[in-house]
C-alpha positions in Angstrom: 0.0 0.0 0.0 1.4 3.4 -1.0 1.7 6.3 1.4 -0.8 9.2 1.1 0.4 12.4 -0.5 0.2 15.7 1.4 -2.7 16.8 -0.8 -4.6 13.5 0.1 -4.0 14.0 3.8 -5.2 17.6 3.6 -8.4 16.6 1.7 -9.1 13.9 4.4 -8.4 16.4 7.2 -10.8 18.9 5.6 -13.5 16.2 5.1 -13.2 15.3 8.7 -13.4 18.9 9.7 -16.5 19.4 7.5 -18.3 16.4 9.0 -17.6 17.6 12.6 -18.7 21.1 11.6 -22.0 19.8 10.3 -22.6 18.2 13.7 -21.8 14.6 13.1 -20.6 12.7 16.2 -17.0 11.4 16.2 -18.3 7.9 15.6 -20.5 9.0 12.7 -17.7 11.1 11.2 -15.2 8.2 11.4 -17.6 5.8 9.7 -18.3 8.4 6.9 -14.6 9.0 6.4 -13.7 5.4 6.3 -16.4 4.8 3.6 -15.6 7.9 1.6 -11.8 7.3 1.5 -11.8 3.5 1.8 -9.7 3.6 4.9 -9.8 1.8 8.2 -11.9 3.3 11.0 -8.8 3.5 13.1 -7.2 5.7 10.4 -10.4 7.7 10.1 -10.4 8.4 13.9 -6.8 9.8 13.5 -8.0 12.3 10.9 -11.0 13.2 13.2 -8.6 13.7 16.1 -6.3 15.9 14.0 -9.3 17.9 12.8 -10.4 18.5 16.4 -6.9 19.6 17.4 -6.4 22.0 14.5 -10.0 23.2 14.5 -9.9 24.6 10.9 -9.6 23.4 7.4 -6.0 23.2 6.0 -4.7 24.3 2.7 -4.6 21.6 0.0 -1.1 21.7 -1.5 -1.1 22.1 -5.2 1.3 19.9 -7.3 4.7 21.3 -7.8 6.8 21.3 -10.9 10.6 21.3 -10.8 12.3 24.4 -12.2 16.0 24.9 -12.7 17.6 28.4 -12.8 20.8 30.1 -11.7 21.2 32.6 -8.9 24.2 34.4 -7.5 25.8 32.4 -4.7 25.2 35.2 -2.1 21.5 35.2 -2.9 21.4 31.4 -2.6 23.1 31.7 0.8 20.6 34.3 2.0 17.7 32.1 0.8 19.1 29.1 2.6 19.6 31.1 5.8 16.1 32.5 5.7 14.6 29.1 5.1 16.5 27.6 8.0 15.5 30.5 10.3 11.9 30.0 9.4 12.0 26.3 9.5 10.8 25.9 6.0 12.3 25.0 2.6 14.1 27.0 -0.1 11.2 26.1 -2.5 8.7 27.7 -0.1 10.7 30.9 0.2 11.1 31.2 -3.5 7.4 30.4 -4.2 6.3 33.0 -1.7 8.7 35.6 -3.1 7.4 34.9 -6.7 3.8 35.0 -5.6 4.4 38.4 -3.9 6.1 39.7 -6.9 3.4 38.6 -9.3 0.7 40.1 -7.0 2.6 43.4 -6.9 3.0 43.4 -10.7 -0.7 42.5 -11.3 -1.7 45.3 -8.8 -3.1 42.9 -6.3 -0.5 43.5 -3.6 
């Protein structure tokens, strides 16, 4: 059996959150989740517990495409340091920077 992707986990978490928000009991929500996603009830209970702890839907990650480009070494060092300080990845830092740039250029930022 293959592992779930982050997008699949987020979708399951959000489904659990939605069931609880609509007033289903934990047992009802677990049964619904297990049927909807063809998982064990034990796994469904884990998603229910996570949804209760986080108490809000999570963002479903969109698929990523690999891109290769060259940057000056000093900029790469600065991006690495920023990513380490924030506990995130270089990809996340670059993605956020590009989204902010595009929003600014489009007049949305």
